[in-house]
N, C-alpha and C positions, 0 to 999 in steps of 0.2 A: 880223954886228955889229948888224944891226937886231934880230935875235932876242934878243941879249944885252941890249941897252938896254930892249927891250920886257919881257923877263923881270925885270930890275932894277926897273922902274917898277911892274910888277905885284906884285912882292914887297914893295916899299915901301908901296904902297896897301893891300895886304892886311895888312901888319903894323901899320899905323897904324889901320885900321878895327878890327881885332881888339883892339888894346891899349885903345882907347877904350871899347868895350863891356865889356871885362874890368874896367876901372876903375869904370865906372858900375855894374856888377852887384855888385862888392865893396863899394862904398859903400852901396848900398841893402841888400845883404845884411847888413852890419854893423848897420844900424838895425833890421832885422827880427829878427835873432837876439837882440837885447837885449830881455829879458822883464822886466816889471814885478812879477813874482812868482817864488816859489821853484819851480824846475822839477825839484828833486831828487826822484826817485822813492823811495818807502819801500816795501820789500818787506814782506809780511805777517808774515815771519819775523824781520825786523831788530828791533834793540833799541828803536827808537823808534815801532814800530807798535802800534796798539791794536786790540783786537777790536771788531767791529761791535756785539756784545752789550754790552760795556763802555761804549761811546760812547752806546748807547741808554739804558742805566741812568743814565749821568751826566745826559743830557738830561732824563730823566723825574724825576730827583730835583732838578732845578734849581728855584729859587724862581719863575721866570717861568712854567714849565710848571705848577707847583702852583697858582700864581694863576690861570692860565687855566682850570684844571679847576674851581676854586672859582667863578669867573665864569660858567662854563658851567652849573654846578649852580644858581646864583642865577637865571639866565635861565630854566631849565626850570621852577623852582618858581614864578616869576612868571607864566609862561604857563599853568601848571596852575591857579594861583589865578584867573587871568582866565577861563580856560575854565569853571571851576566856578561863578564868579559869573554868567556868561552863562547857563549851564545853569539855575541857580536862578531867574534872571529870566524865562527862557522858560517854566519850569514855573509860576511865579506868574501869568504872562500867560495861559497856557492854562487854568488853574484860574479866573481871572477871566472868561475868555470862556465857559467852561462855566456858570458862576454866572449870568452875564448872560443867556446863551441859555435857561437853564432858568427864570429869572425872567420872561422875555419870554413864553415858552410857557405859564407858570402864570397870568400876568395876562391873557391873551387871553380874552375872553368866549366861553364855549362856547355854541354855538346848537344847539338840538335841532331836528331835522327833524320836521316834523309829516306824518303820513301823510294824504293826501287821499282 
């Protein structure tokens, strides 16, 4: 009789503990399984699928992509102009330095050494 009561109490406790964890996991599982985005997989051969090349062509032909290319060209042209202007200024400075140094050497009085 003691074994029978002990068995019933054990089964009751086990049943209650398992049912609580089952309910808790099912409640959290329902929240986790709810996705905020479409999870339908589209096979590459299905009617709604598009080729990678087609998607690339669409992106390249978009206005935003074309505008970004134009902007990049403008930036490259501006950088090239700035580099050319700096190069011209450096050349002018170098020529001025050469002229100044040649004028200084020309203006120095030449002294002749006398033999004693």
